[in-house]
C-alpha positions as MATLAB code, in Angstrom:
seq = 'XXXXXXXXXXXXXXXXXXXXXXXXXXXXXXXXXXXXXXXXXXXXXXXXXXXXXXXXXXXXXXXXXXXXXXXXXXXXXXXXXXXXXXXXXXXXXXXXXXXXXXXXXXXXXXXXXXXXXXXXXXXXXXXXXXXXXXXXXXXXXXXXXXXXXXXXXXXXXXXXXXXXXXXXXXXXXXXXXXXXXXXXXXXXXXXXXXXXXXXXXXXXXXXXXXXXXXXXXXXXXXXXXX';
ca = [
      15.925    1.441  -16.235;
      17.578    4.582  -14.941;
      16.349    6.835  -12.138;
      16.955   10.422  -11.126;
      15.685   12.695   -8.373;
      15.137   16.414   -8.719;
      13.903   19.245   -6.524;
      10.865   20.938   -8.071;
      10.452   23.636   -5.395;
       7.752   24.396   -2.831;
       8.876   21.489   -0.686;
       8.327   18.945   -3.450;
      10.589   16.593   -5.358;
      10.190   14.321   -8.365;
      11.514   10.880   -9.169;
      12.173   10.291  -12.865;
      12.319    6.854  -14.488;
      13.943    6.470  -17.908;
      13.939    3.573  -20.382;
      10.879    1.907  -18.890;
       9.762   -1.149  -20.837;
       6.506   -0.250  -22.650;
       4.995   -3.441  -21.238;
       4.818   -1.629  -17.922;
       3.092    1.559  -19.121;
      -0.263    0.618  -17.608;
       1.435   -0.478  -14.389;
       3.305    2.820  -14.073;
       0.028    4.697  -14.499;
      -1.632    2.506  -11.868;
       1.206    3.425   -9.488;
       0.422    7.125  -10.054;
       3.492    7.835  -12.161;
       2.939   10.223  -15.057;
       4.685   10.701  -18.356;
       7.219   13.516  -18.122;
       8.805   14.207  -21.468;
      10.654   11.070  -22.482;
      10.472    9.657  -18.961;
       8.010    8.782  -16.223;
       7.704   11.118  -13.235;
       6.358   10.758   -9.710;
       6.132   13.875   -7.546;
       5.839   13.716   -3.764;
       5.496   16.369   -1.088;
       8.909   16.252    0.544;
      12.348   17.763    0.093;
      14.745   16.029   -2.291;
      17.255   15.534    0.532;
      14.657   13.515    2.440;
      13.865   11.407   -0.618;
      17.493   10.721   -1.553;
      17.726    7.366    0.301;
      14.702    6.112   -1.653;
      16.487    6.686   -4.955;
      18.857    3.759   -4.383;
      15.906    1.576   -3.397;
      14.076    2.453   -6.605;
      17.082    1.243   -8.577;
      17.064   -2.021   -6.645;
      13.373   -2.770   -6.192;
      11.372   -1.060   -8.934;
      12.030   -3.751  -11.525;
      10.737   -6.669   -9.398;
       7.828   -4.496   -8.241;
       6.798   -3.838  -11.840;
       7.160   -7.481  -12.801;
       4.987   -8.536   -9.874;
       2.384   -5.868  -10.570;
       2.243   -6.881  -14.230;
       1.714  -10.533  -13.303;
       5.085  -11.669  -14.662;
       6.354  -12.892  -11.289;
       4.548  -14.300   -8.240;
       3.857  -11.985   -5.317;
       5.324  -13.423   -2.077;
       2.796  -11.543    0.012;
       2.961  -14.011    2.904;
       6.706  -13.519    3.342;
       6.177   -9.771    3.106;
       3.406   -9.750    5.698;
       5.346  -12.022    8.052;
       8.321   -9.651    7.955;
       6.083   -6.606    8.398;
       4.486   -8.126   11.486;
       7.911   -8.804   12.962;
       9.155   -5.279   12.330;
       5.968   -3.602   13.504;
       5.692   -5.633   16.685;
       9.216   -4.623   17.624;
       8.415   -1.010   16.730;
       5.096   -0.874   18.558;
       3.142    0.406   15.557;
      -0.650    0.793   15.490;
      -1.982   -0.461   12.157;
      -4.478   -2.702   10.412;
      -4.459   -4.682    7.188;
      -6.812   -3.755    4.382;
      -7.676   -4.718    0.820;
      -7.445   -8.218   -0.581;
      -4.776   -9.240    1.930;
      -7.306   -8.753    4.739;
      -9.422  -11.411    3.037;
      -6.490  -13.689    2.239;
      -5.448  -13.935    5.900;
      -8.994  -15.086    6.668;
      -8.564  -17.918    4.192;
     -10.049  -16.458    1.012;
      -8.591  -18.197   -2.089;
      -6.886  -15.196   -3.656;
      -3.374  -13.817   -4.035;
      -2.962  -10.131   -3.126;
      -0.948   -8.017   -5.536;
       0.303   -5.887   -2.665;
      -0.224   -5.122    1.012;
      -2.439   -2.181    1.944;
      -1.949   -0.869    5.466;
      -3.816    1.746    7.484;
      -1.941    3.409   10.332;
      -2.644    5.943   13.000;
      -1.638    9.506   12.213;
       1.189    9.371   14.735;
       2.525    6.033   13.457;
       2.640    6.758    9.724;
       6.139    8.234    9.854;
       7.239    5.524   12.286;
       6.309    2.926    9.654;
       8.558    4.752    7.211;
      11.406    4.576    9.719;
      10.893    0.840   10.208;
      10.923    0.312    6.421;
      13.738    2.756    5.678;
      15.893    0.081    4.040;
      13.170   -0.714    1.484;
      11.361    2.634    1.184;
      10.378    3.696   -2.343;
       8.445    6.849   -1.449;
       9.212    8.597    1.828;
       6.214    9.217    4.045;
       4.793   12.515    2.845;
       1.618   14.544    2.883;
      -0.971   12.546    0.966;
      -2.078   13.747   -2.459;
      -5.700   12.787   -1.744;
      -8.176   14.000    0.909;
      -8.687   10.543    2.435;
      -5.608   10.492    4.668;
      -2.969   12.790    6.073;
       0.037   10.640    5.114;
       1.097    8.235    2.388;
       4.109    5.962    1.893;
       5.281    3.120   -0.345;
       7.950    0.435    0.078;
       8.994   -2.918   -1.349;
       9.561   -5.666    1.204;
       9.435   -8.844   -0.915;
       6.218   -7.303   -2.293;
       4.775   -3.836   -2.683;
       3.662   -2.281    0.591;
       1.569    0.905    0.709;
       0.180    2.667    3.735;
      -2.132    5.547    4.443;
      -1.839    7.248    7.808;
      -4.397    9.323    9.654;
      -7.578    8.542    7.747;
      -9.984   11.475    7.532;
     -13.769   11.651    7.581;
     -13.635   12.005    3.787;
     -12.653    8.333    3.574;
     -16.214    7.402    4.528;
     -17.952    9.845    2.202;
     -20.231    9.592    0.371;
     -20.339    5.926    1.460;
     -18.640    4.040    4.269;
     -15.487    2.211    3.168;
     -13.469   -0.662    4.604;
     -10.451    1.538    5.375;
     -11.868    4.719    6.924;
     -12.667    5.758   10.498;
     -15.818    3.605   10.602;
     -13.847    0.477    9.728;
     -11.174    1.440   12.260;
     -13.844    1.549   14.962;
     -15.086   -1.965   14.098;
     -11.866   -3.910   13.532;
     -11.788   -7.665   14.019;
      -8.783   -9.794   14.932;
      -7.707  -12.909   13.033;
      -4.845  -15.271   13.771;
      -2.418  -15.812   10.923;
       0.953  -17.580   11.172;
       0.923  -16.945   14.913;
       0.294  -13.211   14.515;
      -2.812  -11.411   15.735;
      -3.849   -9.233   12.792;
      -6.460   -6.485   12.863;
      -8.675   -6.411    9.775;
     -11.879   -4.637    8.678;
     -15.213   -6.367    9.369;
     -16.393   -8.595    6.550;
     -19.674   -6.753    6.073;
     -17.805   -3.573    5.151;
     -15.471   -5.383    2.772;
     -18.461   -7.091    1.179;
     -20.284   -3.792    0.703;
     -17.243   -2.212   -0.949;
     -16.720   -5.201   -3.273;
     -20.419   -5.211   -4.157;
     -20.300   -1.506   -5.085;
     -17.267   -2.176   -7.269;
     -18.988   -5.057   -9.047;
     -16.469   -7.640   -7.812;
     -18.906  -10.529   -7.851;
     -16.288  -13.264   -7.411;
     -14.905  -11.530   -4.350;
     -18.386  -11.039   -2.910;
     -18.890  -14.793   -3.267;
     -15.610  -15.396   -1.426;
     -16.742  -13.170    1.416;
     -20.088  -14.943    1.600;
     -18.197  -18.231    1.887;
     -16.022  -16.813    4.674;
     -19.147  -15.661    6.494;
     -20.708  -19.096    6.112;
     -17.734  -20.689    7.872;
     -18.018  -18.471   10.948;
];
């Protein structure tokens, strides 16, 4: 694969990926890349000069990211999370773990495809600084109304974070990553780290709404052990 970066004006830039294996078409779409002529494009709200360091990382890390996301290679999420904890503790970052990884660290029998992080507004850019050597998308204004910031990196596994969650994240129904969840965080011990995670009842409600019956059963089992 080949990658380019271009300035598209109005404080925005676009990464372009050429010669992407068709096996990864669905994965590229899931990562919010869009077809752009004969390539795939991903626009973000930052200047091209700011995004330039990420271009080299795309060339290095995008292939293993795609292979992991497509299920062709295992996802070493535990190594990734261990390294994140080490970097964040040293950097004094305020964050919590969401998604399937928040269940996995409680002992649920599943393998996360990536690590979803929620950070404070003020710490979102700090996370980008701490992951500068593996950044794939510089921290930029989020393209959705649920958070102020968004970033993506690859540290053994895909890492994505949303910073400064807004009230919209809990509308029309409360989620496991919005302000309500942030006000009810629980702490679990994992590999010697104290990790903040959403309460199980919120994760269960979200999984139930999404029709993830197997995951609901996992959460019920976790609750039964408490």
